[in-house]
N, C-alpha and C positions, 0 to 999 in steps of 0.2 A: 412559664414566663407570662402567659396571658393572664393567669390568676393574679400575679403580682401587680400587673398593670390595672386590673379591675379593682384591686384593693387600694391602690394609690388613688384612683379616681373616686372610690368610695370615701377615702379619707378626705380628699379635697371637697367633695360634696358635703360630707358631714361638717367640715369646718365652716363651709358657707351656711349650712342649715342652722348651725349653732350660733351663728353670728360671731365667729371668732374675732373678726376685726373688720373694719371697713375695707372696701375694695382697694383703696389706696395703700393700706398697710398690711395686707395679707403676707405672712411670712411663708412663702412656698417651700423654702428649704426645711422649715420646721414641720410643715404638713407632710412633705415627702419623707422626712425622717420617721415620723410617726407611722406613715404608711408602710415603710420598710419593716418597722417593728411588728406591725400587724401581719404583714406578709410572712415574716420569719415564723411567727407563732402559728399561723395558719398552715404553713407547709409541713409542719409536724416536727416531732422529736424522733430521732433515730432510736433504734432498739438499745444501742450502747448508751446513749444519753439517758434513756428511760431506766436502764439498770443502774447507772450512776446516781440518778435521783433517788431511786428506791433504796440504794445502799445508804445514802445519807439520811433519809427518813427513818429507816430501820435502826440506824445507829443512834439517832436521837431518841427513839422509843426505848431502845435498850439502855440508854443512858439514864432514862427516868425509872425504868424497872428492868432489872437484869433477868436473864433466863432462869427458870427453875433449875436448881442444881441436881438434876436427875437425868443422867445420860440415857438411861433406858426409855424414859418418858419422851425425851427429845427425839431419840431415834424412831420411836413408834409414831409420833406425830409426823415426822418427816416421811416415813414410809407411806402412811395413809395419804398425806398431802401430795406426795410425788405421784402416787398411783392415780389420784383424782386429776392432777395436772396433766398427766400423760393422755387423758381422754379429751383434752381441749384442743383448740385450734393453735395453741402456742406451747406445745409440749417441750420445745427446745430451749425455753427460757431457763436460766440457772435458778430453779426454784429453791427457796429456803423457807422452812417452817419452824416454829418454835412456840414454847409456852413461856410467857413471861410471868414473873413472880409478883402478881397483883391480885388482891381479892375481888377487884371489880369484875363485873360480868360484861366482857367485851371481846371483840376480835378486830384486827387491823390488817389492811392490805396496803402495801406500798408498791409503787410502780416497779416493774422489772422482775417480779416474782418473789417478793417478800411477804410472808403471811405470819402474823403473830396472834396467838390466842392467849387470853389471860388465864391464870390458874383458877380464878373464880368461875369462869365459864367452863373450863375443862372439867372441874369438879361437879358441875351440874349435869354433865352428859352421862347418859346411861349406857351407851354402847358405841361401837365403832361407826355404825351408820350415822348416828347423830354427829359424831366428829367429822365424818366425811361431808355431811351436809353443811356444817359450819365452814369448813375449809373450802368446799365447793362454792359457797356464796362469796367468800373473799377472793377466791381464784377468779370468779366471774368478773369482779371489778377490774382485776389486772388484765385479763384476756380482752375485755372490752375497752381497756385503756381509759377508764372513767377519770382517773386522776389527771391524766394528760389532757383530756378534754376540758376539765375544769381549769387547768393552767392556761390553756389556749383561750378559753372564754374570758378569763381574768385579764389576759394581755389585751384583748380587744376592748374590754370595758375600760381598762387603764388608758388605752390610746384615745378612746372617746372622751374620757375625763380630761386628758391633756389637751385635746382639741377644744374642749369647751372652756378651758381657762382663758381668760382675757390676757392679752399681752400687756404687761405692766409698763412697758417702755413707752415713753411719750412719742407722739408722732412727729 
C-alpha cells in the first residue's frame, strides 16, 4: 500500500514538473487515475497472467509461421528444452518448445514458458549442446521476466506521456 501512495505522489510531482496545467486547473482525478495505472503496472503481473500473455504471443507467432510438421523433431526440442528449464528457478512453469517453419535464423521467448526456434536456426546447429544453449538463452528471458519488465516500463512511460499532455479543455 505504501508503494502505491509513493507512486501517486510521484505522478502528482511529475504532473507539476511537466507543467501539466496551472495550479488553478490541475485535474487531480486524472493524475490519480494515471497514478493508479502506474501502481498496477509496478505491482506486477501474476504468473497466471504471464502465462496468458505468453499463450497469446505464441499464438500470434504460430499464426505467422506454423510449427514444422515433424512430430519427432518437436518432441526432441521439447525434451531438451524441458530438461534445461528444470534447472532454472522457475521449473514449474508450463514450458512449451517448438520449431517454427521459417528459414530465418532466430529464436523467440514469450512470457509464461513459450520458446520457439526457427527451422533456419535449428538447421545451423551442430549438436544438442548448441540447441540447449539457444533454448537456455531464451529460457533466461522468461525466468528473468524480461518481457514483463518491458511491459511495466512501457506503462510508466505511457503514464508520463499522459501526464505531459496539456489539458485541451478551456479553463
